[in-house]
Backbone bond lengths (Angstrom), bond angles and torsions (degrees), N, CA, C in turn:
res aa  C-N    CA-C-N  psi(-1)  N-CA   C-N-CA  omega(-1)  CA-C   N-CA-C  phi
1 M - - - 1.444 - - 1.538 108.20 -
2 M 1.328 114.13 125.88 1.459 119.38 -177.84 1.513 110.65 -81.98
3 S 1.331 116.35 144.08 1.456 122.76 -179.93 1.522 108.77 -133.98
4 I 1.326 117.36 130.85 1.476 122.01 177.67 1.525 106.38 -135.73
5 N 1.341 118.11 179.55 1.464 118.64 -179.88 1.523 112.59 -118.19
6 K 1.310 118.33 17.91 1.471 122.21 179.54 1.528 109.25 -140.09
7 L 1.326 115.53 154.05 1.448 122.27 175.39 1.545 109.41 -82.51
8 S 1.324 115.54 141.01 1.459 119.89 175.54 1.523 108.61 -76.13
9 Q 1.325 117.86 160.69 1.472 121.12 177.62 1.522 111.09 -60.87
10 E 1.335 117.55 -36.05 1.467 120.96 176.63 1.524 112.12 -59.16
11 V 1.321 117.62 -44.10 1.446 122.47 179.23 1.541 110.58 -69.14
12 I 1.306 117.35 -40.96 1.465 120.54 176.32 1.530 109.99 -57.43
13 D 1.335 115.75 -45.61 1.479 119.33 -179.40 1.526 111.90 -63.50
14 I 1.312 117.33 -37.47 1.472 121.54 178.00 1.532 109.91 -66.47
15 I 1.307 117.01 -48.89 1.470 121.00 -178.76 1.540 110.13 -60.15
16 N 1.318 117.83 -39.48 1.468 121.17 -172.53 1.517 113.86 -85.46
17 R 1.313 118.27 11.62 1.467 121.08 176.39 1.524 113.94 -71.69
18 Q 1.312 117.87 -14.43 1.452 125.19 -177.94 1.525 112.49 73.42
19 T 1.320 118.75 7.20 1.468 121.34 177.20 1.521 111.00 -124.24
20 T 1.314 116.08 -0.88 1.474 121.49 -178.22 1.515 109.37 -78.78
21 I 1.325 115.16 138.90 1.477 121.25 176.74 1.514 106.54 -118.36
22 V 1.339 115.44 130.94 1.454 122.08 176.44 1.516 108.83 -114.36
23 V 1.322 116.61 161.40 1.445 120.83 172.16 1.511 107.23 -109.21
24 V 1.352 114.80 127.56 1.444 122.44 -177.06 1.518 108.96 -106.62
25 A 1.312 116.87 128.43 1.484 122.57 176.60 1.500 109.21 -108.03
26 T 1.325 116.09 132.91 1.459 123.97 174.40 1.520 109.02 -129.78
27 V 1.340 116.50 -178.37 1.456 122.28 -178.88 1.527 109.14 -114.43
28 D 1.340 117.01 121.66 1.473 121.07 175.48 1.516 110.85 -70.98
29 E 1.331 116.33 166.37 1.459 122.58 -178.62 1.521 112.00 -55.06
30 D 1.359 117.79 -34.68 1.451 120.87 -177.73 1.532 112.24 -84.41
31 G 1.349 117.01 3.58 1.457 121.56 177.87 1.516 114.85 91.52
32 S 1.327 117.25 -3.54 1.452 119.92 179.69 1.533 110.46 -82.12
33 P 1.326 115.98 152.14 1.470 119.06 -179.90 1.535 111.73 -76.03
34 R 1.305 116.33 150.18 1.458 122.67 175.49 1.522 107.45 -133.73
35 T 1.327 116.24 131.92 1.461 120.60 176.87 1.518 110.15 -119.87
36 A 1.333 115.19 152.39 1.478 120.19 176.87 1.529 107.68 -157.67
37 P 1.349 117.14 142.55 1.469 119.95 176.20 1.538 110.51 -80.83
38 F 1.322 115.41 143.69 1.472 121.24 177.15 1.530 108.80 -136.02
39 G 1.320 115.58 137.09 1.460 121.82 177.29 1.514 113.54 -102.90
40 W 1.323 116.62 -21.42 1.446 119.55 179.75 1.519 109.72 -90.20
41 V 1.314 114.55 79.00 1.463 122.57 -179.35 1.521 107.56 -128.38
42 Y 1.343 115.74 139.26 1.451 122.06 -176.79 1.533 108.76 -141.33
43 A 1.291 118.21 130.94 1.471 122.21 174.98 1.517 107.96 -88.95
44 K 1.320 115.72 103.37 1.471 122.13 179.95 1.522 109.88 -64.76
45 D 1.315 115.96 -39.64 1.481 123.45 176.83 1.508 106.68 -162.77
46 S 1.320 116.68 -173.56 1.465 120.29 -174.39 1.544 113.05 -68.52
47 G 1.307 117.31 -12.43 1.464 120.09 -178.21 1.515 114.58 -119.42
48 T 1.355 117.25 6.40 1.471 119.52 -174.54 1.519 110.80 -142.88
49 L 1.326 115.13 128.48 1.457 121.71 169.86 1.492 109.55 -107.68
50 R 1.322 116.19 150.51 1.462 122.42 170.75 1.509 109.12 -120.92
51 L 1.310 116.18 137.14 1.459 122.83 177.12 1.520 107.55 -126.87
52 S 1.312 117.09 142.13 1.453 120.76 172.09 1.511 107.47 -114.79
53 M 1.352 115.98 137.57 1.436 120.63 -176.19 1.520 110.42 -158.07
54 S 1.305 116.19 159.40 1.457 122.05 176.51 1.519 110.49 -65.28
55 R 1.347 115.82 139.50 1.444 119.52 177.21 1.533 112.33 -69.28
56 S 1.339 117.37 -14.44 1.457 119.90 177.94 1.525 111.86 -89.58
57 H 1.312 117.78 -3.76 1.480 121.04 -177.92 1.548 109.43 -75.61
58 D 1.343 115.90 143.01 1.443 121.34 177.90 1.515 112.56 -57.00
59 T 1.308 117.97 -36.94 1.457 121.29 179.52 1.526 110.86 -61.42
60 Y 1.338 116.43 -43.57 1.467 120.52 178.49 1.545 109.82 -61.42
61 K 1.347 115.85 -47.72 1.444 119.32 -179.64 1.517 112.05 -60.74
62 N 1.332 117.03 -38.22 1.466 120.76 178.26 1.528 110.92 -65.80
63 I 1.309 117.22 -40.42 1.474 121.35 179.28 1.495 111.06 -64.13
64 V 1.330 116.99 -41.63 1.482 119.70 178.58 1.534 110.09 -62.47
65 R 1.328 117.31 -38.05 1.463 121.54 -177.43 1.525 113.26 -82.81
66 D 1.339 116.65 -40.43 1.478 122.09 -173.49 1.526 105.46 -140.90
67 R 1.280 118.75 107.83 1.452 123.28 -169.20 1.537 115.29 -71.33
68 R 1.311 119.14 -5.74 1.463 120.74 -177.68 1.510 112.27 -70.46
69 V 1.339 115.80 132.28 1.450 121.39 177.62 1.531 110.28 -140.71
70 M 1.325 114.80 154.75 1.456 122.11 169.31 1.530 105.97 -131.73
71 V 1.318 116.40 131.51 1.436 121.61 178.46 1.506 109.72 -114.88
72 C 1.325 116.94 127.45 1.444 121.99 179.66 1.511 110.33 -105.04
73 L 1.307 115.88 129.51 1.492 121.74 176.73 1.496 108.90 -124.11
74 M 1.336 115.33 123.34 1.460 122.18 172.38 1.507 107.54 -127.52
75 E 1.327 115.97 123.19 1.474 120.17 -177.68 1.522 110.08 -145.11
76 E 1.341 113.90 165.52 1.448 119.00 178.35 1.531 110.07 -58.22
77 G 1.316 115.07 159.01 1.456 120.58 -174.93 1.518 110.81 87.07
78 N 1.340 116.59 17.65 1.427 123.42 178.69 1.524 112.47 59.71
79 I 1.350 115.45 44.17 1.455 122.22 175.68 1.540 106.43 -94.68
80 A 1.304 116.58 120.11 1.464 122.99 174.56 1.534 106.37 -146.46
81 I 1.349 115.72 105.01 1.465 120.86 -177.25 1.525 111.00 -135.09
82 S 1.314 114.44 153.13 1.446 123.00 170.39 1.524 107.14 -114.36
83 I 1.324 116.79 129.62 1.471 122.43 -178.78 1.520 107.36 -114.13
84 K 1.326 116.76 112.71 1.448 121.14 179.48 1.525 109.01 -98.31
85 G 1.336 116.35 138.78 1.431 118.57 178.89 1.526 113.89 -166.47
86 T 1.305 114.66 -178.03 1.457 121.78 173.51 1.506 107.69 -113.85
87 A 1.317 115.53 137.13 1.476 121.20 -174.09 1.550 108.31 -115.16
88 Q 1.314 113.03 150.99 1.467 119.30 172.69 1.510 108.43 -149.08
89 V 1.316 116.63 151.33 1.437 121.57 178.19 1.520 107.19 -72.12
90 C 1.335 116.16 125.35 1.481 119.26 177.75 1.558 110.54 -107.15
91 K 1.337 115.83 -14.77 1.470 119.03 177.47 1.534 106.44 -151.87
92 E 1.325 116.72 113.38 1.475 122.77 -176.51 1.518 112.82 -64.65
93 Q 1.328 117.20 -33.11 1.444 119.86 -175.05 1.517 110.12 -144.10
94 L 1.323 116.08 120.89 1.463 119.74 176.49 1.519 109.16 -71.91
95 N 1.301 116.25 144.55 1.477 121.01 176.47 1.521 110.55 -65.77
96 V 1.338 118.40 -36.77 1.462 122.76 -174.93 1.514 112.75 -87.90
97 R 1.329 120.09 -16.99 1.462 124.86 -179.94 1.519 107.06 -143.45
98 G 1.322 117.09 89.33 1.445 122.99 -172.38 1.521 115.66 -56.10
99 H 1.292 117.76 -28.59 1.488 119.94 -178.97 1.520 111.86 -88.23
100 C 1.324 117.42 0.33 1.468 122.35 -178.11 1.515 112.16 -105.54
101 A 1.312 116.49 149.87 1.444 123.29 174.19 1.539 109.38 -120.22
102 M 1.318 115.02 165.25 1.457 120.36 175.64 1.533 108.08 -113.52
103 V 1.314 115.50 133.98 1.464 124.42 -178.49 1.524 108.04 -117.80
104 E 1.320 115.89 136.62 1.467 119.73 172.88 1.523 110.27 -107.30
105 V 1.310 115.30 135.90 1.449 122.01 178.20 1.524 108.06 -109.30
106 D 1.332 114.55 118.62 1.456 120.45 175.14 1.543 105.65 -86.55
107 I 1.326 114.88 113.16 1.470 120.74 -173.52 1.522 111.48 -74.11
108 K 1.331 116.02 126.78 1.465 121.62 -179.91 1.524 110.79 -105.08
109 D 1.333 117.18 -30.13 1.463 120.44 -175.34 1.520 109.74 -157.62
110 V 1.322 116.83 138.58 1.462 122.98 175.23 1.527 105.76 -123.82
111 K 1.327 115.86 117.55 1.453 120.35 -176.06 1.522 110.88 -116.45
112 S 1.304 116.61 129.31 1.462 120.28 175.94 1.512 109.42 -74.46
113 D 1.346 116.09 131.82 1.458 122.61 176.25 1.546 112.05 -110.99
114 V 1.320 116.01 17.48 1.447 121.39 177.97 1.527 109.36 -68.77
115 T 1.326 116.24 140.23 1.482 120.11 177.31 1.528 108.43 -116.70
116 S 1.325 113.98 165.86 1.464 119.89 177.87 1.512 113.64 -84.53
117 V 1.331 117.83 -7.60 1.456 121.02 -175.11 1.512 114.12 -105.03
118 A 1.317 117.92 -8.25 1.473 120.99 -179.12 1.539 109.23 -152.28
119 S 1.307 115.59 148.16 1.449 121.28 177.76 1.540 111.18 -119.90
120 V 1.319 115.93 138.44 1.445 120.86 176.26 1.516 107.88 -77.70
121 I 1.339 117.71 119.81 1.471 120.65 -178.93 1.516 111.56 -110.08
122 Q 1.335 117.38 -9.34 1.476 119.97 177.95 1.522 108.53 -160.70
123 G 1.305 115.72 143.34 1.470 119.58 176.08 1.496 110.34 -93.50
124 I 1.330 116.29 -164.70 1.457 122.22 178.39 1.518 107.50 -72.74
125 K 1.307 117.24 128.37 1.469 121.26 -179.13 1.515 110.58 -124.36
126 C 1.311 117.56 142.13 1.461 123.71 177.13 1.508 109.78 -131.41
127 K 1.302 115.73 147.06 1.441 120.54 173.95 1.525 106.93 -92.95
128 I 1.314 116.20 124.90 1.482 120.78 -176.60 1.498 110.24 -119.39
129 N 1.335 116.72 156.39 1.451 121.97 178.71 1.524 110.60 -95.26
130 E 1.321 115.87 172.34 1.483 120.46 -177.33 1.516 112.94 -61.05
131 R 1.329 117.63 -37.03 1.448 121.73 178.70 1.532 110.54 -59.60
132 Y 1.339 115.71 -43.19 1.465 119.83 179.72 1.519 110.58 -63.84
133 V 1.308 118.70 -38.71 1.465 122.85 178.62 1.523 108.75 -60.39
134 E 1.306 117.30 -44.29 1.491 121.34 179.97 1.516 109.85 -63.49
135 I 1.316 117.32 -47.15 1.470 121.57 179.62 1.540 109.39 -60.66
136 T 1.324 116.57 -45.33 1.464 120.88 -179.15 1.514 110.93 -61.97
137 N 1.311 118.48 -43.30 1.473 120.80 177.06 1.525 110.67 -58.30
138 N 1.334 117.85 -42.04 1.449 121.62 -179.88 1.530 111.02 -66.57
139 V 1.301 116.80 -42.88 1.470 120.97 179.81 1.520 110.05 -63.90
140 Y 1.324 117.42 -44.84 1.483 121.57 179.51 1.514 110.50 -62.27
141 T 1.334 117.19 -41.04 1.473 119.30 178.07 1.517 110.33 -55.80
142 E 1.322 115.95 -42.57 1.472 119.85 179.16 1.512 113.51 -71.37
143 M 1.342 117.34 -36.97 1.459 119.97 179.56 1.531 111.89 -68.16
144 I 1.336 117.42 -31.51 1.449 122.15 -178.08 1.513 112.84 -74.07
145 E 1.331 116.62 -26.45 1.493 120.77 -178.10 1.500 113.65 -56.69
């Protein structure tokens, strides 16, 4: 299994489609792992991810307390990677979503989880309504700044 410390351009392009969903793992107060899916994810560059999330979400609270995160991306084209990093709040309150914050993940390691016995043909997909598309566009505009 290959391991590097930067995202490839192909992965950056997939993440920045505004429709990609990743699973974020954090550490609860009792030391147990916690995972949650997130759709508001943006690759700022090959070494930095941005996530937007509610400040009331357990993932946010875990990041504030313990900065360790792992982000899992599985997408068509046989993309299966784990992104390890440290996260910190870079914006306490989004202008477009007052209850949401923006978190930056400094990428420490990117590990391929592709196997020789199975291929990823589709990632996590959700059906969203027009209102969500509008909100997402506004959130992404702020994350890109």
